[in-house]
C-alpha positions in Angstrom: 0.0 -0.1 0.0 1.4 3.4 -1.1 2.1 5.5 2.0 0.9 9.5 1.9 4.1 11.0 3.5 7.9 11.3 2.5 10.4 12.3 5.0 13.7 13.9 3.6 16.7 14.0 5.5 19.8 15.7 4.0 22.9 14.2 5.0 26.2 15.5 5.1 29.0 14.3 7.7 25.9 12.9 9.7 26.4 9.6 10.9 27.3 10.8 14.7 23.8 12.0 14.8 21.8 10.4 12.1 20.8 7.3 14.2 19.2 9.1 17.0 16.8 10.8 14.4 16.0 7.7 13.0 15.1 5.9 16.2 12.8 8.9 16.8 11.2 8.0 13.3 11.3 4.3 14.2 8.7 4.7 17.1 6.5 7.2 15.4 2.6 6.3 16.3 1.8 6.6 12.7 3.4 4.4 10.0 2.2 6.7 7.2 5.4 7.5 5.8 8.7 6.3 4.0 11.9 7.9 5.0 14.9 8.9 2.6 18.3 9.9 3.3 19.5 12.4 0.8 23.2 12.0 0.8 24.9 15.4 -0.2 28.3 14.0 -1.8 29.3 12.7 1.5 32.1 9.9 1.2 30.6 7.6 3.7 28.1 6.2 1.4 28.6 2.6 2.7 27.8 3.4 6.1 24.5 4.9 5.3 23.7 2.1 3.4 24.6 -0.2 6.2 21.8 1.8 8.3 19.1 -0.2 6.0 19.9 -3.2 8.1 18.4 -1.6 11.1 16.0 1.1 9.9 13.4 1.0 7.2 14.7 3.7 5.0 15.7 4.6 1.2 19.2 6.1 0.5 19.7 8.2 -2.3 22.9 9.3 -3.3 23.8 12.9 -4.9 27.6 13.0 -5.8 27.7 16.7 -6.1 27.7 18.5 -2.8 25.1 21.3 -3.2 23.9 22.0 0.5 20.8 21.2 2.4 18.3 22.8 0.5 19.2 21.7 -3.0 19.7 18.0 -1.5 16.2 18.3 -0.3 14.9 19.4 -3.6 16.7 17.0 -5.9 15.6 13.9 -3.5 11.8 15.5 -3.8 12.2 16.1 -7.5 12.7 12.1 -7.7 10.1 11.1 -5.7 7.3 13.8 -5.5 4.9 11.8 -7.9 4.8 8.9 -5.4 3.4 11.1 -2.3 1.1 13.6 -1.2 3.0 15.4 1.5 6.6 16.0 2.5 8.4 16.5 5.8 12.1 17.6 6.1 14.1 16.9 9.0 17.9 18.0 9.8 19.8 14.8 10.6 21.2 16.2 14.2 17.7 16.6 15.7 14.6 14.4 16.8 10.9 14.2 16.3 8.2 14.1 18.9 6.9 10.2 18.9 3.4 11.8 17.4 4.8 14.1 15.4 3.7 12.3 12.0 0.4 11.3 13.5 -0.5 14.8 14.6 0.5 16.9 11.5 -1.0 14.5 9.0 -4.1 14.5 10.8 -4.1 18.2 10.8 -3.4 18.7 7.1 -5.9 16.2 6.0 -8.8 17.3 8.1 -8.3 21.1 7.3 -7.2 20.1 3.7 -4.6 22.7 4.3 -1.1 23.2 2.1 1.1 23.6 5.3 0.9 21.9 8.7 3.3 23.4 11.4 4.0 23.5 15.1 5.8 25.1 17.6 9.6 23.9 18.4 11.7 22.7 21.1 15.3 24.2 21.2 18.0 22.6 23.1 20.9 25.1 24.2 24.6 24.3 25.0 24.2 23.9 28.6 21.6 21.2 28.0 18.6 23.3 29.0 15.9 24.0 26.4 12.9 26.3 25.7 9.9 26.3 23.4 9.7 28.3 20.3 6.0 29.2 20.3 4.8 29.8 16.7 1.6 32.1 17.2 1.4 33.9 13.7 3.1 33.8 10.2 5.1 36.7 11.4 7.4 34.4 13.7 11.0 33.6 12.7 10.4 30.2 13.3 8.0 30.1 10.2 11.1 30.2 8.1 12.5 27.0 9.2 11.7 24.1 7.1 11.6 21.7 10.2 8.5 20.9 12.3 6.2 21.0 8.9 4.4 19.3 6.8 3.7 20.4 2.9 1.3 19.4 0.6 3.4 18.5 -2.6 1.0 19.2 -5.0 0.7 23.1 -3.5 4.6 23.0 -4.0 4.1 21.9 -7.8 1.2 24.1 -8.6 3.1 27.2 -7.3 6.5 26.2 -8.5 8.2 26.8 -4.8 11.7 25.4 -4.8 14.8 25.8 -3.0 17.3 27.8 -5.1 20.4 26.6 -5.8 22.4 30.0 -5.0 21.5 29.5 -1.2 23.4 27.2 0.8 22.6 29.1 4.2 19.2 30.6 4.9 17.9 28.6 2.3 15.0 27.3 4.7 13.8 31.1 4.9 13.5 31.8 1.4 11.4 28.6 0.6 9.0 29.2 3.8 8.4 32.8 2.9 7.3 31.9 -0.5 5.2 29.1 1.0 3.6 31.2 3.6 2.8 34.4 1.2 1.4 31.8 -1.5 -1.3 30.5 0.5 -3.7 31.2 3.2 -4.5 27.3 3.9 -2.3 26.9 6.8 -3.0 25.1 10.2 -1.0 25.4 13.6 -1.0 22.3 15.8 -0.9 22.9 19.5 1.3 20.0 20.1 5.2 20.4 19.9 6.4 18.1 16.9 10.1 18.8 16.6 13.0 19.0 18.8 16.0 20.8 17.5 19.2 19.5 19.3 22.6 21.5 20.1 24.9 20.0 18.0 28.6 21.3 19.1 30.2 20.1 15.7 27.6 22.0 13.1 29.3 24.7 11.1 26.9 27.5 12.3 28.3 26.5 15.8 31.8 25.8 15.1 32.8 28.6 12.7 33.3 31.9 14.1 35.6 33.3 11.3 35.1 36.4 9.6 34.9 34.7 6.3 32.0 32.6 7.5 30.5 35.9 9.2 30.8 37.7 5.6 29.3 34.4 3.7 26.3 34.1 6.1 25.3 37.7 5.6 25.7 37.6 2.0 23.4 34.3 1.9 21.1 36.3 4.3 20.9 39.1 2.0 20.4 37.0 -1.0 17.5 35.2 0.6 15.4 38.3 1.4 16.1 39.7 -2.1 15.2 36.4 -3.8 12.1 36.4 -1.6 11.0 39.8 -2.9 11.9 39.3 -6.3 10.3 35.8 -6.9 7.2 36.4 -4.9 6.8 39.6 -7.1 7.1 37.3 -10.2 4.5 35.0 -9.1 1.9 38.0 -8.3 2.4 39.1 -11.8 5.3 41.4 -11.1 3.3 43.2 -8.4 5.3 44.0 -5.4 3.1 44.0 -2.5 4.1 47.2 -0.3 3.8 45.4 3.2 5.9 42.5 2.1 8.6 44.8 0.6 8.7 47.1 3.7 9.2 44.1 6.0 12.0 42.7 3.9 13.6 46.1 3.3 13.9 46.4 7.2 15.2 42.6 7.4 17.8 43.6 4.9 18.6 46.7 6.5 19.2 44.8 10.1 21.3 42.2 8.3 23.4 45.0 6.6 23.8 47.1 9.9 25.1 43.5 11.6 28.0 43.8 8.9 28.8 47.1 9.9 29.6 46.0 13.4 32.1 43.8 12.3 33.5 46.4 9.9 32.6 44.7 6.8 33.1 46.6 3.7 29.5 46.8 2.2 30.8 47.3 -1.4 31.0 43.4 -1.9 27.0 43.2 -1.3 26.3 46.0 -3.8 25.3 43.3 -6.5 22.3 42.0 -4.3 21.3 45.7 -3.5 21.3 46.2 -7.4 19.2 43.1 -7.9 16.5 44.9 -6.2 17.0 48.3 -7.4 16.7 47.4 -11.0 13.0 46.2 -10.0 11.8 48.7 -8.1 12.8 52.7 -7.0 13.5 51.8 -3.3 14.3 55.4 -2.1 11.0 56.8 -3.5 9.0 53.7 -1.9 10.7 54.3 1.5 10.2 58.2 1.4 6.4 57.4 0.6 6.2 54.9 3.9 8.6 56.9 6.4 6.0 56.4 9.4 5.6 52.9 8.7 9.3 52.4 9.2 9.6 54.4 12.0 7.1 52.1 13.5 8.5 48.9 12.8 12.2 50.0 13.4 11.1 50.6 17.1 10.2 46.8 17.5 13.3 45.4 16.1 17.1 44.9 17.3 20.3 43.1 15.6 21.3 40.0 17.1 23.7 37.2 16.6 24.3 34.5 18.7 22.1 36.2 21.4 24.3 39.5 21.4 22.5 42.4 20.6 23.8 45.7 18.8 22.9 49.3 18.3 22.3 50.3 14.6 25.3 52.1 13.1 23.3 53.8 10.3 19.8 55.2 10.1 17.4 53.6 7.9 17.3 56.6 5.3 20.8 56.6 5.1 21.3 53.0 4.5 18.6 53.3 1.4 20.4 56.5 -0.1 23.8 54.4 0.0 22.7 51.1 -0.7 20.1 51.6 -3.4 21.3 53.8 -6.2 18.0 54.2 -8.0 17.2 54.4 -11.6 17.7 58.0 -11.8 20.8 57.8 -10.5 20.2 59.5 -7.1 22.0 58.6 -3.9 
């Protein structure tokens, strides 16, 4: 009998943590799913295949390392015709034993495109807290985990991970998802455990090169979100969406200034947007909105908080040279 759900787990150097996740899948109260390990150019293919002796899994190998987003996408492209729904999980996390049962029941009974829940996050000192997702604006909405997606919805709206994004790829993906449907359902029970991993790149790498790369990927993710959503809406830029994302881009850019990073290296990203919209004119016409929103946000990185080094209007003038050539 064909199962309606596929669970896709991108894997790269994941042998130290994957068994914990697979055990949490093994004890799921619902057996409505198949599990796929999507191997992202990892050289330990034999070890992953060996897991088939202990777990009911499929192993799909991709020779070229392309990052988690495109590994999810490549796997989904190959199997999507077999399933109705897809869940993504990270190889160093765990699921609530009722996760698939809860999310699947919610998505089919409400005929939704996305079912999602709050998440438990574990910290370095082994303490944990619940990330409560109460509305579509919460940052946890941007993560791929703790969610079940209707595959037909993804196909109809042509929502895909972008190959240009190896970090923050889920921010782009979910921004598209949650802005292209109102058919979403939130379940009250936590389904996903985001575990601390001391060996993950985001935990270990504190170099300036990594910070610059992370900032660049964040800016690209926000910019692609605006441009691609506009295209799907027949090249119309929603003012609220544009304003919200501009503030997001501003916050990321101001973080770069705190590290004394030369902003010129991100100019090509700003140009991508300014070629489509006169950003400065748009901001001038919506000043009150920005003043209100900027009072509610701050720059944060690894729980450290900073003051903005540049006013929003100054940033817009400097970053976005509009089509008329103004500064």
